[in-house]
C-alpha positions as CSV (number, residue, x, y, z in Angstrom):
1,M,-76.5,-8.2,6.3
2,R,-73.7,-10.3,7.6
3,I,-71.9,-10.5,4.3
4,R,-72.2,-6.7,3.8
5,T,-70.7,-6.1,7.3
6,L,-67.9,-8.6,6.6
7,G,-67.2,-7.0,3.2
8,S,-67.1,-3.5,4.7
9,I,-64.6,-4.7,7.4
10,V,-62.4,-6.4,4.8
11,L,-62.5,-3.3,2.6
12,G,-61.7,-1.0,5.5
13,V,-58.8,-3.2,6.7
14,S,-57.3,-3.5,3.2
15,L,-57.6,0.3,2.8
16,A,-55.9,0.8,6.1
17,V,-53.1,-1.6,5.2
18,A,-52.7,0.1,1.8
19,V,-52.5,3.6,3.4
20,L,-49.9,2.4,6.0
21,A,-47.8,0.7,3.3
22,V,-47.8,3.8,1.1
23,S,-46.9,6.1,4.0
24,A,-44.1,3.9,5.2
25,T,-42.4,3.7,1.8
26,P,-39.3,5.9,1.3
27,S,-39.7,8.5,-1.4
28,L,-37.0,7.1,-3.6
29,A,-38.0,3.4,-3.3
30,W,-40.2,1.4,-5.6
31,W,-43.3,-0.2,-4.1
32,R,-44.7,-3.5,-5.3
33,G,-47.6,-5.0,-3.5
34,G,-50.6,-6.8,-4.6
35,V,-54.1,-7.6,-3.4
36,W,-55.9,-10.6,-4.6
37,I,-59.5,-11.2,-3.9
38,G,-60.9,-14.6,-4.7
39,P,-62.4,-17.4,-2.8
40,G,-60.9,-15.8,0.2
41,V,-59.4,-12.3,0.8
42,V,-55.6,-12.3,0.6
43,V,-53.6,-9.2,1.1
44,A,-50.0,-9.5,0.2
45,P,-47.4,-7.5,2.2
46,P,-45.7,-4.8,0.2
47,V,-42.2,-5.4,-1.1
48,V,-40.0,-2.3,-0.8
49,V,-37.0,-2.2,-3.1
50,A,-34.6,0.6,-2.3
51,P,-32.5,2.3,-5.0
52,P,-29.0,0.8,-5.3
53,I,-26.3,2.2,-3.0
54,Y,-23.1,3.1,-4.9
55,A,-19.8,2.8,-3.2
56,A,-17.4,5.8,-3.1
57,P,-14.6,5.6,-5.6
58,P,-11.3,4.4,-4.2
59,V,-8.9,7.0,-2.9
60,V,-5.7,7.2,-5.0
61,V,-2.6,8.8,-3.5
62,E,0.1,9.5,-6.0
63,T,3.5,10.0,-4.6
64,P,5.8,12.3,-6.5
65,A,8.8,10.8,-8.2
66,P,12.0,10.8,-6.2
67,V,14.4,13.6,-7.0
68,Y,18.0,12.6,-7.2
69,T,20.7,15.1,-6.9
70,Q,24.3,14.2,-7.8
71,Q,26.7,14.8,-5.1
72,P,29.6,17.0,-6.1
73,Q,32.8,15.0,-6.7
74,A,35.2,15.3,-3.8
75,T,38.4,17.0,-4.9
76,Q,41.2,14.5,-5.3
77,Q,43.4,14.4,-2.2
78,Y,47.1,13.7,-2.8
79,W,50.0,12.9,-0.6
80,Y,53.3,14.5,-1.5
81,Y,56.5,12.5,-1.8
82,C,60.0,13.7,-2.0
83,Q,62.8,11.5,-3.5
84,D,65.7,13.3,-1.9
85,P,65.4,13.1,1.1
86,Q,63.0,10.2,0.8
87,G,59.7,10.7,2.6
88,Y,56.2,12.1,2.6
89,Y,55.1,15.6,3.7
90,P,54.8,16.6,6.6
91,Y,57.5,14.2,7.8
92,V,59.9,15.8,5.3
93,Q,59.5,19.6,5.5
94,Q,61.6,20.7,2.4
95,C,62.1,19.0,-1.0
96,P,64.8,20.6,-3.1
97,R,63.9,18.6,-6.3
98,G,60.1,19.2,-6.0
99,W,57.2,17.3,-4.6
100,Q,55.5,14.4,-6.5
101,P,51.8,14.1,-6.0
102,V,50.8,10.5,-5.0
103,S,47.2,9.2,-4.8
104,P,46.5,7.9,-1.3
105,E,44.4,5.0,-2.7
106,P,45.9,2.2,-4.7
107,A,45.2,2.3,-8.4
108,R,42.3,0.1,-9.4
């Protein structure tokens, strides 16, 4: 009688452990557990393996290519020189022979 009672208790405890292990397992996980009954009763704890967690893909920010606009060339500025009387405009107001345009920057 004693062995039957002990066997019923072991069976009841193992069923309770199995029910608790199954109910606590997430729905997408895999459950591996084992029960070995031999010279003694050994109930192994369940091993829950969750599905792999995938990382989000890296965020790629593409910057647009720079837009270059060519600046309009500045109009050439000239100084005006008079040979008779010698001098530059506006210091000489009238030039009877005509004005000669002169670049204000030295030639390179």
